[in-house]
C-alpha positions in Angstrom: -99.8 51.2 -0.5 -102.1 52.5 -3.5 -104.2 49.0 -3.0 -104.1 49.4 0.6 -105.5 53.2 0.5 -108.0 52.3 -2.0 -109.8 49.5 0.3 -113.3 50.6 2.4 -112.2 52.1 5.5 -113.6 52.0 9.0 -113.7 54.3 11.9 -113.1 52.5 15.6 -112.8 54.3 18.9 -109.6 54.4 20.8 -110.6 51.5 23.4 -111.2 49.0 20.5 -109.1 45.6 20.5 -108.6 43.6 17.4 -110.7 40.7 19.0 -113.6 43.0 19.9 -116.8 42.2 17.7 -116.5 45.8 16.0 -117.6 45.0 12.4 -121.4 43.9 11.3 -122.8 40.7 11.7 -124.2 40.3 8.2 -121.7 39.3 5.5 -121.2 41.4 2.1 -119.0 43.8 1.0 -118.1 45.1 4.6 -116.5 41.7 5.3 -113.1 40.6 4.0 -110.1 43.3 3.5 -110.6 46.9 4.7 -108.5 49.5 6.4 -109.6 50.4 10.2 -108.6 54.0 11.7 -108.6 53.9 15.0 -109.1 57.3 16.5 -109.2 58.7 20.0 -106.8 59.9 22.7 -103.6 59.6 20.8 -102.6 60.2 16.9 -104.7 58.0 14.4 -103.3 54.5 13.7 -103.9 53.0 10.2 -104.3 49.2 10.3 -105.1 46.7 7.3 -107.7 44.0 8.6 -108.7 40.8 6.9 -111.8 39.6 8.5 -112.1 36.0 6.6 -115.8 36.5 7.5 -115.8 37.1 10.8 -116.9 40.2 12.9 -113.5 40.9 14.3 -110.0 41.2 13.1 -109.0 38.0 11.9 -105.4 38.9 10.6 -104.2 42.6 10.8 -101.1 44.9 10.6 -100.4 48.3 11.6 -99.4 50.7 8.7 -98.0 54.3 8.2 -99.8 55.5 5.2 -97.9 57.6 3.2 -97.9 58.8 -0.7 -96.3 56.2 -3.4 
């Protein structure tokens, strides 16, 4: 959990889908592993995302942050 919470974080709107192109197109530190906070109509949702260099969530899973 400490490793997950230490990753760079990006906030996206509630209507964002994992297949949307919601990440910057240029390569660099913004690509790779990150946390995505989905905010809006309901509670905040947290996702681990690995883009593998793409501008969408190539691999992802939802998790609930908690202290360790």
